[in-house]
DSSP file (Angstrom, degrees, kcal/mol; ACC not computed):
  #  RESIDUE AA STRUCTURE BP1 BP2  ACC     N-H-->O    O-->H-N    N-H-->O    O-->H-N    TCO  KAPPA ALPHA  PHI   PSI    X-CA   Y-CA   Z-CA
    1    1 A X              0   0    0      0, 0.0     2,-0.6     0, 0.0     0, 0.0   0.000 360.0 360.0 360.0 135.1    0.0    0.0    0.0
    2    2 A X        -     0   0    0      1,-0.1     4,-0.1     2,-0.1     0, 0.0  -0.852 360.0-163.8 -97.0 115.7    1.3    3.4   -1.0
    3    3 A X        +     0   0    0     -2,-0.6     2,-0.2     2,-0.1    -1,-0.1   0.396  57.4 104.8 -81.0   5.7    0.6    6.0    1.8
    4    4 A X  S    S-     0   0    0      1,-0.1     2,-0.3     2,-0.0    -2,-0.1  -0.493  84.4 -97.8 -85.8 154.6    1.2    9.0   -0.5
    5    5 A X        -     0   0    0     -2,-0.2    -1,-0.1     1,-0.1     3,-0.1  -0.557  39.7-176.2 -66.3 130.6   -1.5   11.2   -1.9
    6    6 A X        -     0   0    0      1,-0.3     2,-0.3    -2,-0.3    -1,-0.1   0.767  53.8 -16.5-104.1 -32.4   -2.2   10.0   -5.5
    7    7 A X        -     0   0    0      0, 0.0     2,-0.6     0, 0.0    -1,-0.3  -0.986  64.4 -95.9-163.8 165.3   -4.7   12.4   -6.9
    8    8 A X        -     0   0    0     -2,-0.3     3,-0.1     1,-0.2    41,-0.1  -0.852  35.8-177.9 -89.7 124.9   -7.2   15.1   -6.2
    9    9 A X        +     0   0    0     -2,-0.6    40,-2.5     1,-0.3     2,-0.4   0.837  61.0  21.2 -93.5 -37.4  -10.6   13.5   -6.0
   10   10 A X  E     -a   49   0A   0     38,-0.2     2,-0.4    40,-0.0    -1,-0.3  -0.995  54.4-165.1-139.9 138.8  -13.0   16.4   -5.5
   11   11 A X  E     -a   50   0A   0     38,-2.3    40,-2.7    -2,-0.4     2,-0.5  -0.986  15.5-147.1-120.1 134.1  -12.9   20.1   -6.0
   12   12 A X  E     -a   51   0A   0     -2,-0.4     2,-0.4    38,-0.2    40,-0.2  -0.876  15.3-171.4-103.0 129.8  -15.5   22.4   -4.4
   13   13 A X  E     -a   52   0A   0     38,-3.2    40,-3.0    -2,-0.5     2,-0.3  -0.976  20.3-128.9-123.7 132.1  -16.6   25.5   -6.2
   14   14 A X  E     +a   53   0A   0     -2,-0.4     2,-0.3    38,-0.2    47,-0.2  -0.605  32.3 176.3 -77.3 135.6  -18.7   28.3   -4.9
   15   15 A X  E     -a   54   0A   0     38,-2.6    40,-2.7    -2,-0.3     3,-0.2  -0.963  33.3-142.0-136.5 155.0  -21.7   29.2   -7.0
   16   16 A X  S    S+     0   0    0     -2,-0.3     2,-0.3     1,-0.3    -1,-0.1   0.738  96.4  25.6 -88.6 -24.1  -24.6   31.7   -6.6
   17   17 A X     >  -     0   0    0      1,-0.1     4,-2.7    36,-0.1    -1,-0.3  -0.889  66.1-162.5-143.3 107.3  -27.3   29.5   -8.1
   18   18 A X  H  > S+     0   0    0     -2,-0.3     4,-2.7    20,-0.3     5,-0.2   0.903  90.5  48.7 -58.8 -46.2  -26.8   25.7   -8.0
   19   19 A X  H  > S+     0   0    0      2,-0.2     4,-2.2     1,-0.2    -1,-0.2   0.939 115.0  43.4 -63.4 -48.1  -29.3   24.9  -10.7
   20   20 A X  H  > S+     0   0    0      1,-0.2     4,-2.2     2,-0.2    -1,-0.2   0.903 115.3  49.7 -64.4 -41.1  -28.0   27.5  -13.2
   21   21 A X  H  X S+     0   0    0     -4,-2.7     4,-2.5     2,-0.2     5,-0.2   0.923 110.0  50.1 -64.6 -44.3  -24.4   26.6  -12.5
   22   22 A X  H  X S+     0   0    0     -4,-2.7     4,-2.2    -5,-0.2     5,-0.2   0.920 110.7  49.6 -60.9 -43.5  -25.0   22.9  -13.0
   23   23 A X  H  X S+     0   0    0     -4,-2.2     4,-2.9    -5,-0.2     5,-0.3   0.905 110.2  52.0 -60.4 -41.3  -26.8   23.5  -16.3
   24   24 A X  H  X>S+     0   0    0     -4,-2.2     4,-3.3     1,-0.2     5,-0.5   0.935 110.4  46.7 -61.9 -47.9  -23.9   25.7  -17.4
   25   25 A X  H  X5S+     0   0    0     -4,-2.5     6,-1.9     1,-0.2     4,-1.4   0.876 115.7  45.7 -64.2 -38.1  -21.2   23.0  -16.6
   26   26 A X  H  X5S+     0   0    0     -4,-2.2     4,-0.8     4,-0.2    -2,-0.2   0.937 120.6  38.8 -68.4 -46.9  -23.3   20.3  -18.3
   27   27 A X  H  <5S+     0   0    0     -4,-2.9    -2,-0.2    -5,-0.2    -3,-0.2   0.910 127.0  31.4 -72.0 -44.2  -24.0   22.5  -21.4
   28   28 A X  H  <5S+     0   0    0     -4,-3.3    -3,-0.2    -5,-0.3    -2,-0.2   0.831 133.3  24.8 -88.2 -33.9  -20.7   24.2  -21.8
   29   29 A X  H  <<S-     0   0    0     -4,-1.4    -3,-0.2    -5,-0.5    -2,-0.1   0.363  97.1-120.0-115.6   3.5  -18.1   21.7  -20.5
   30   30 A X     <  +     0   0    0     -4,-0.8    -4,-0.2     1,-0.2    -3,-0.1   0.804  51.5 169.0  59.9  31.3  -20.0   18.4  -21.1
   31   31 A X        -     0   0    0     -6,-1.9     2,-0.6    -9,-0.1    14,-0.2  -0.367  35.4-122.3 -68.2 154.1  -19.9   17.6  -17.3
   32   32 A X  E     -B   44   0A   0     12,-2.5    12,-2.5    -2,-0.1     2,-0.5  -0.905  18.5-142.3-102.0 117.5  -22.0   14.7  -16.1
   33   33 A X  E     +B   43   0A   0     -2,-0.6    10,-0.2    10,-0.2     3,-0.1  -0.684  27.9 167.4 -79.7 122.1  -24.5   15.7  -13.4
   34   34 A X  E     +     0   0A   0      8,-3.0     2,-0.3    -2,-0.5     9,-0.2   0.617  63.8   6.1-111.2 -18.1  -24.7   12.9  -10.8
   35   35 A X  E     +B   42   0A   0      7,-1.3     7,-2.9     2,-0.0    -1,-0.4  -0.965  59.0 177.2-162.7 146.6  -26.6   14.6   -8.0
   36   36 A X  E     +B   41   0A   0     -2,-0.3     2,-0.2     5,-0.2     5,-0.2  -0.950   9.3 153.8-155.4 136.0  -28.3   17.9   -7.3
   37   37 A X        -     0   0    0      3,-2.8     3,-0.2    -2,-0.3    -2,-0.0  -0.767  62.3 -79.4-139.0-169.0  -30.3   19.5   -4.5
   38   38 A X  S    S+     0   0    0     -2,-0.2   -20,-0.3     1,-0.2   -19,-0.1   0.718 127.3  41.2 -71.2 -18.1  -30.9   23.2   -3.5
   39   39 A X  S    S+     0   0    0      1,-0.2    15,-2.8   -21,-0.1     2,-0.3   0.659 122.4   4.5-102.4 -19.6  -27.5   23.4   -1.7
   40   40 A X  E     - C   0  53A   0     13,-0.2    -3,-2.8    -3,-0.2     2,-0.4  -0.995  47.9-150.0-161.0 159.4  -25.1   21.6   -4.1
   41   41 A X  E     -BC  36  52A   0     11,-1.6    11,-2.9    -2,-0.3     2,-0.5  -0.989  17.0-146.3-131.8 143.0  -24.6   19.8   -7.4
   42   42 A X  E     -BC  35  51A   0     -7,-2.9    -8,-3.0    -2,-0.4    -7,-1.3  -0.950  21.7-178.5-113.7 126.3  -22.1   17.0   -8.0
   43   43 A X  E     -BC  33  50A   0      7,-2.9     7,-2.9    -2,-0.5     2,-0.5  -0.913  25.5-140.0-123.5 147.4  -20.5   16.7  -11.4
   44   44 A X  E     +BC  32  49A   0    -12,-2.5   -12,-2.5    -2,-0.3     2,-0.3  -0.949  39.0 154.4-101.6 125.5  -18.0   14.4  -13.0
   45   45 A X  E >   - C   0  48A   0      3,-2.7     3,-0.6    -2,-0.5   -14,-0.1  -0.946  60.5  -6.1-154.7 127.9  -15.6   16.4  -15.2
   46   46 A X  T 3  S-     0   0    0     -2,-0.3     3,-0.1     1,-0.2    31,-0.1   0.896 126.5 -54.4  55.3  46.9  -12.1   15.7  -16.3
   47   47 A X  T 3  S+     0   0    0      1,-0.2     2,-0.3     0, 0.0    -1,-0.2   0.821 121.6  93.3  59.7  34.0  -11.7   12.5  -14.2
   48   48 A X  E <  S- C   0  45A   0     -3,-0.6    -3,-2.7     2,-0.0     2,-0.5  -0.979  75.0-115.7-150.3 158.4  -12.6   14.3  -11.1
   49   49 A X  E     -aC  10  44A   0    -40,-2.5   -38,-2.3    -2,-0.3     2,-0.5  -0.855  27.2-164.0 -98.3 132.1  -15.7   15.1   -9.0
   50   50 A X  E     -aC  11  43A   0     -7,-2.9    -7,-2.9    -2,-0.5     2,-0.6  -0.973   5.7-157.1-117.7 128.7  -16.8   18.8   -8.7
   51   51 A X  E     -aC  12  42A   0    -40,-2.7   -38,-3.2    -2,-0.5     2,-0.7  -0.926   5.4-155.6-102.4 118.8  -19.1   20.0   -6.0
   52   52 A X  E     -aC  13  41A   0    -11,-2.9   -11,-1.6    -2,-0.6     2,-0.5  -0.867  21.1-163.0 -92.1 113.8  -20.9   23.2   -6.9
   53   53 A X  E     -aC  14  40A   0    -40,-3.0   -38,-2.6    -2,-0.7     2,-0.3  -0.857  23.9-114.7-110.5 129.6  -21.8   24.6   -3.5
   54   54 A X  E     +a   15   0A   0    -15,-2.8     2,-0.2    -2,-0.5   -38,-0.2  -0.435  52.0 172.5 -58.5 120.1  -24.4   27.4   -2.9
   55   55 A X        -     0   0    0    -40,-2.7     3,-0.1    -2,-0.3     4,-0.0  -0.741  36.0 -73.3-129.7 172.7  -22.3   30.2   -1.6
   56   56 A X    >   -     0   0    0     -2,-0.2     3,-1.5     1,-0.1    -1,-0.1  -0.256  68.7 -78.4 -62.1 155.7  -22.5   33.9   -0.6
   57   57 A X  T 3  S+     0   0    0      1,-0.2    -1,-0.1   -41,-0.1     3,-0.1  -0.260 115.2  13.3 -57.6 141.2  -22.8   36.4   -3.4
   58   58 A X  T 3  S+     0   0    0      1,-0.2     2,-0.4    -3,-0.1    -1,-0.2   0.614  88.9 142.9  66.3  16.3  -19.6   37.3   -5.3
   59   59 A X    <   +     0   0    0     -3,-1.5     2,-0.3     2,-0.0    -1,-0.2  -0.726  21.5 166.7 -85.0 133.5  -17.7   34.3   -3.7
   60   60 A X        -     0   0    0     -2,-0.4   -45,-0.1     2,-0.2    59,-0.1  -0.900  48.5-119.2-138.5 170.3  -15.3   32.6   -6.1
   61   61 A X  S    S+     0   0    0     -2,-0.3    58,-0.1   -47,-0.2    57,-0.0   0.401  81.9 107.7 -87.0   0.9  -12.4   30.1   -5.9
   62   62 A X        -     0   0    0     10,-0.1     2,-0.3    56,-0.1    10,-0.2  -0.226  50.9-163.2 -74.4 165.8  -10.0   32.7   -7.4
   63   63 A X  E     -D   71   0B   0      8,-1.6     8,-4.0     6,-0.1     2,-0.5  -0.951  20.3-113.5-144.5 166.4   -7.3   34.5   -5.4
   64   64 A X  E     -D   70   0B   0     -2,-0.3     6,-0.2     6,-0.2     2,-0.0  -0.887  29.1-141.9-105.2 128.2   -5.2   37.7   -5.8
   65   65 A X    >   -     0   0    0      4,-2.6     3,-2.0    -2,-0.5    -1,-0.0  -0.191  36.8 -88.8 -80.6 179.1   -1.5   37.3   -6.2
   66   66 A X  T 3  S+     0   0    0      1,-0.3    -1,-0.1     2,-0.1    -2,-0.0   0.658 126.9  54.1 -63.6 -16.5    1.2   39.5   -4.7
   67   67 A X  T 3  S-     0   0    0      2,-0.1    -1,-0.3     0, 0.0    -2,-0.0   0.321 121.6-101.5-102.0   6.9    1.0   41.8   -7.8
   68   68 A X  S <  S+     0   0    0     -3,-2.0     2,-0.4     1,-0.3    -2,-0.1   0.651  75.4 139.5  85.5  15.5   -2.8   42.4   -7.6
   69   69 A X        -     0   0    0      1,-0.0    -4,-2.6     0, 0.0     2,-0.4  -0.795  55.1-124.1 -95.6 133.1   -3.7   40.0  -10.4
   70   70 A X  E     -D   64   0B   0     -2,-0.4     2,-0.3    -6,-0.2    -6,-0.2  -0.626  37.9-164.3 -74.2 128.1   -6.8   37.8  -10.0
   71   71 A X  E     -D   63   0B   0     -8,-4.0    -8,-1.6    -2,-0.4    49,-0.2  -0.776  18.0-122.4-118.1 157.4   -5.6   34.2  -10.4
   72   72 A X        -     0   0    0     -2,-0.3    49,-0.2   -10,-0.2   -10,-0.1  -0.532   9.6-153.1 -86.5 160.0   -7.2   30.8  -11.0
   73   73 A X  S    S+     0   0    0     47,-0.7     2,-0.4    -2,-0.2    48,-0.1   0.327  73.6  53.9-115.6   5.8   -6.7   27.9   -8.6
   74   74 A X        -     0   0    0     46,-0.4    48,-2.5     2,-0.0     2,-0.5  -0.997  58.2-162.0-146.3 135.8   -7.1   25.0  -11.0
   75   75 A X  E     -e  122   0C   0     -2,-0.4     2,-0.3    46,-0.2    48,-0.2  -0.976   9.1-154.2-119.2 126.3   -5.6   24.0  -14.4
   76   76 A X  E     -e  123   0C   0     46,-3.3    48,-2.6    -2,-0.5     2,-0.4  -0.674  15.6-142.3 -88.6 152.4   -7.2   21.5  -16.7
   77   77 A X  E     -e  124   0C   0     -2,-0.3     2,-0.3    46,-0.2    48,-0.2  -0.917  15.7-174.1-118.0 144.6   -4.9   19.6  -19.1
   78   78 A X        -     0   0    0     46,-2.2     2,-1.3    -2,-0.4     6,-0.1  -0.837  38.3 -99.8-126.1 169.3   -5.5   18.5  -22.7
   79   79 A X  S    S-     0   0    0     -2,-0.3     4,-0.3    47,-0.1    47,-0.2  -0.601  82.3 -29.8 -97.2  76.8   -3.3   16.3  -24.9
   80   80 A X  S  > S-     0   0    0     45,-2.2     4,-1.8    -2,-1.3     5,-0.1  -0.180  74.2 -74.1 108.3 165.2   -1.4   18.8  -27.2
   81   81 A X  H  > S+     0   0    0      1,-0.2     4,-2.0     2,-0.2     5,-0.2   0.843 125.4  54.2 -68.7 -35.1   -1.5   22.2  -28.8
   82   82 A X  H  > S+     0   0    0      1,-0.2     4,-2.3     2,-0.2    -1,-0.2   0.915 108.8  50.4 -63.9 -40.9   -4.0   21.1  -31.5
   83   83 A X  H  > S+     0   0    0     -4,-0.3     4,-2.6     1,-0.2    -2,-0.2   0.890 109.5  49.8 -64.3 -40.0   -6.3   19.8  -28.8
   84   84 A X  H  X S+     0   0    0     -4,-1.8     4,-2.4     2,-0.2    -1,-0.2   0.891 111.2  49.2 -68.4 -37.2   -6.2   23.1  -26.8
   85   85 A X  H  X S+     0   0    0     -4,-2.0     4,-2.1     2,-0.2    -2,-0.2   0.909 112.7  47.3 -66.7 -41.3   -6.9   25.1  -30.0
   86   86 A X  H  X S+     0   0    0     -4,-2.3     4,-2.3     2,-0.2    -2,-0.2   0.914 112.3  49.8 -65.5 -42.5   -9.8   22.9  -30.8
   87   87 A X  H  X S+     0   0    0     -4,-2.6     4,-2.6     2,-0.2     5,-0.2   0.927 109.4  51.8 -61.5 -44.8  -11.2   23.1  -27.3
   88   88 A X  H  X S+     0   0    0     -4,-2.4     4,-2.2     1,-0.2    -1,-0.2   0.917 110.2  48.4 -59.2 -44.8  -10.9   26.9  -27.3
   89   89 A X  H  X S+     0   0    0     -4,-2.1     4,-2.2     1,-0.2    -1,-0.2   0.903 111.3  50.8 -62.2 -41.2  -12.8   27.1  -30.5
   90   90 A X  H  X S+     0   0    0     -4,-2.3     4,-1.5     1,-0.2    -2,-0.2   0.914 110.4  48.9 -62.5 -43.2  -15.5   24.8  -29.1
   91   91 A X  H  <>S+     0   0    0     -4,-2.6     5,-2.6     2,-0.2     4,-0.3   0.868 108.7  53.5 -66.4 -36.0  -15.8   26.9  -26.0
   92   92 A X  H ><5S+     0   0    0     -4,-2.2     3,-1.6     1,-0.2    -1,-0.2   0.941 108.3  50.0 -60.6 -46.7  -16.1   30.1  -28.1
   93   93 A X  H 3<5S+     0   0    0     -4,-2.2    -1,-0.2     1,-0.3    -2,-0.2   0.814 108.7  53.2 -61.5 -30.5  -19.0   28.5  -30.0
   94   94 A X  T 3<5S-     0   0    0     -4,-1.5    -1,-0.3    -5,-0.1    -2,-0.2   0.444 119.0-111.6 -85.6  -0.1  -20.6   27.6  -26.7
   95   95 A X  T < 5 +     0   0    0     -3,-1.6     2,-0.3    -4,-0.3    -3,-0.2   0.741  59.0 160.2  80.5  23.9  -20.5   31.2  -25.5
   96   96 A X      < -     0   0    0     -5,-2.6     2,-0.5    -6,-0.1    -1,-0.2  -0.613  44.4-119.4 -81.1 137.2  -17.9   30.6  -22.7
   97   97 A X  E     +F  114   0C   0     17,-0.6    17,-2.4    -2,-0.3     2,-0.3  -0.650  52.4 154.5 -75.6 120.7  -16.0   33.7  -21.5
   98   98 A X  E     -F  113   0C   0     -2,-0.5    15,-0.3    15,-0.2     2,-0.1  -0.957  35.8-122.9-148.8 165.3  -12.3   33.1  -22.2
   99   99 A X        -     0   0    0     13,-3.2     2,-0.1    -2,-0.3     3,-0.1  -0.345  40.6 -78.5 -99.9-178.1   -9.0   34.7  -22.8
  100  100 A X        -     0   0    0      1,-0.1    12,-0.3    -2,-0.1     2,-0.2  -0.335  52.9 -90.9 -76.8 160.3   -6.4   34.4  -25.6
  101  101 A X        -     0   0    0     10,-0.1     2,-0.3    -2,-0.1    10,-0.2  -0.558  51.6-163.6 -70.3 136.2   -3.9   31.6  -26.0
  102  102 A X  B     -G  110   0C   0      8,-3.3     8,-2.3    -2,-0.2     2,-0.5  -0.914  24.7-145.5-125.9 149.0   -0.7   32.4  -24.1
  103  103 A X        -     0   0    0     -2,-0.3     6,-0.1     6,-0.2     4,-0.1  -0.978  18.5-175.1-105.3 126.0    2.9   31.2  -24.0
  104  104 A X        -     0   0    0     -2,-0.5     3,-0.1     4,-0.4     5,-0.1   0.192  53.0 -91.9-111.7  15.6    4.1   31.5  -20.4
  105  105 A X  S    S+     0   0    0      1,-0.4     2,-0.2     3,-0.2     4,-0.1   0.513 100.3  84.5  89.5   4.0    7.7   30.5  -20.7
  106  106 A X  S    S-     0   0    0      2,-0.2    -1,-0.4     1,-0.1    -2,-0.3  -0.745  94.2 -58.1-125.7 177.7    7.3   26.8  -20.1
  107  107 A X  S    S+     0   0    0     -2,-0.2    19,-0.2    -3,-0.1    -1,-0.1  -0.236 100.2   3.6 -56.9 142.2    6.3   23.9  -22.3
  108  108 A X  S    S-     0   0    0     17,-0.1    -4,-0.4    16,-0.1     2,-0.3  -0.121  83.1 -82.0  81.9-175.4    3.0   24.2  -24.1
  109  109 A X        -     0   0    0     -6,-0.1    16,-2.1    -5,-0.1     2,-0.3  -0.873  36.1-162.4-129.8 161.5    0.4   26.9  -24.3
  110  110 A X  E     -GH 102 124C   0     -8,-2.3    -8,-3.3    -2,-0.3     2,-0.3  -0.909  10.1-172.7-138.7 161.6   -2.5   28.0  -22.0
  111  111 A X  E     - H   0 123C   0     12,-1.5    12,-2.3    -2,-0.3     2,-0.4  -0.959  19.2-133.4-148.9 162.6   -5.7   29.9  -21.9
  112  112 A X  E     - H   0 122C   0    -12,-0.3   -13,-3.2    -2,-0.3     2,-0.3  -0.909  20.6-178.9-116.7 141.0   -8.1   30.9  -19.1
  113  113 A X  E     -FH  98 121C   0      8,-2.7     8,-3.0    -2,-0.4     2,-0.3  -0.918  12.8-143.0-133.4 165.2  -11.9   30.7  -19.0
  114  114 A X  E     -FH  97 120C   0    -17,-2.4   -17,-0.6    -2,-0.3     6,-0.2  -0.936   7.2-137.1-129.0 149.2  -14.5   31.6  -16.5
  115  115 A X    >   -     0   0    0      4,-1.9     3,-1.5    -2,-0.3   -94,-0.0  -0.238  48.2 -80.3 -88.8-173.2  -17.8   30.1  -15.4
  116  116 A X  T 3  S+     0   0    0      1,-0.3  -101,-0.0     2,-0.1   -95,-0.0   0.811 130.9  47.4 -58.6 -32.8  -21.1   32.0  -14.7
  117  117 A X  T 3  S-     0   0    0   -103,-0.1    -1,-0.3     2,-0.1     3,-0.1   0.392 121.5-101.8 -93.6   2.7  -19.9   33.0  -11.3
  118  118 A X    <   +     0   0    0     -3,-1.5     2,-0.4     1,-0.3    -2,-0.1   0.551  65.8 155.2  88.3   7.1  -16.5   34.2  -12.3
  119  119 A X        -     0   0    0   -105,-0.1    -4,-1.9   -60,-0.1     2,-0.3  -0.577  36.3-142.6 -64.9 124.8  -14.6   31.1  -11.1
  120  120 A X  E     - H   0 114C   0     -2,-0.4   -47,-0.7   -49,-0.2   -46,-0.4  -0.723  19.8-173.4 -97.8 142.5  -11.5   31.2  -13.4
  121  121 A X  E     - H   0 113C   0     -8,-3.0    -8,-2.7    -2,-0.3     2,-0.3  -0.982  13.8-141.6-134.1 145.2   -9.8   28.1  -14.8
  122  122 A X  E     -eH  75 112C   0    -48,-2.5   -46,-3.3    -2,-0.3     2,-0.4  -0.754   8.1-155.8-100.6 150.6   -6.7   27.5  -16.7
  123  123 A X  E     -eH  76 111C   0    -12,-2.3   -12,-1.5    -2,-0.3     2,-0.4  -1.000  10.0-166.3-126.5 131.8   -6.2   25.1  -19.6
  124  124 A X  E     -eH  77 110C   0    -48,-2.6   -46,-2.2    -2,-0.4   -14,-0.2  -0.926  22.3-139.6-120.7 141.8   -2.8   23.7  -20.5
  125  125 A X  S    S+     0   0    0    -16,-2.1   -45,-2.2    -2,-0.4     2,-0.5   0.390  79.2  83.0 -81.7   4.5   -1.8   21.9  -23.6
  126  126 A X        -     0   0    0    -17,-0.2     2,-0.3   -47,-0.2   -47,-0.1  -0.930  69.6-140.4-116.5 130.2    0.5   19.4  -21.8
  127  127 A X        -     0   0    0     -2,-0.5     2,-0.2   -50,-0.1    -2,-0.1  -0.674  30.8-111.5 -80.5 137.1   -0.6   16.2  -20.0
  128  128 A X    >>  -     0   0    0     -2,-0.3     3,-1.7     1,-0.1     4,-0.7  -0.493  23.7-127.9 -63.9 134.8    1.2   15.5  -16.7
  129  129 A X  H 3> S+     0   0    0      1,-0.3     4,-0.7    -2,-0.2     3,-0.4   0.852 107.9  56.2 -55.7 -35.5    3.4   12.4  -17.2
  130  130 A X  H 3> S+     0   0    0      1,-0.2     4,-1.7     2,-0.2    -1,-0.3   0.685  89.2  77.1 -73.1 -15.8    1.9   10.8  -14.1
  131  131 A X  H <> S+     0   0    0     -3,-1.7     4,-1.2     1,-0.2     3,-0.3   0.951  97.5  43.3 -59.3 -49.3   -1.7   11.1  -15.6
  132  132 A X  H  X S+     0   0    0     -4,-0.7     4,-0.9    -3,-0.4    -1,-0.2   0.805 107.2  62.7 -66.9 -28.1   -1.2    8.2  -17.9
  133  133 A X  H  < S+     0   0    0     -4,-0.7    -1,-0.2     1,-0.2    -2,-0.2   0.894 114.2  31.6 -62.4 -41.7    0.6    6.1  -15.2
  134  134 A X  H  < S+     0   0    0     -4,-1.7    -1,-0.2    -3,-0.3    -2,-0.2   0.567 104.9  76.7 -93.4 -10.1   -2.5    6.1  -13.0
  135  135 A X  H  <        0   0    0     -4,-1.2    -2,-0.2     1,-0.2    -1,-0.2   0.838 360.0 360.0 -71.9 -34.0   -5.1    6.1  -15.8
  136  136 A X     <        0   0    0     -4,-0.9    -1,-0.2    -3,-0.1    -2,-0.1   0.470 360.0 360.0 -80.3 360.0   -4.7    2.4  -16.8
């Protein structure tokens, strides 16, 4: 038995309206809704469970860095630069608010998108090497 942390299983996201947020994630990101009540929705997305939790107004999972920039706390990965470009185009067609593709000085390219409540997410064109190790 390996006593080390192996993966992140669940991410909790604050939302202002559980029903609207759940519909957005299903419609825009193809998430699978597995449970919903007035306080939370549980989604399967990107090999992880996401809990959309009814929160106070203007609450997000974002944070401000030391330079005053609002930052995301989660990065999704896709398999290559062609995949990230195709995903970005698909999200544009679905009406998702997103930024331009960026080169940040490391391998691959990224872009940022936001959900209905302003929770920001990063997308990176590189798969973590360990992802395939635990996937099989």
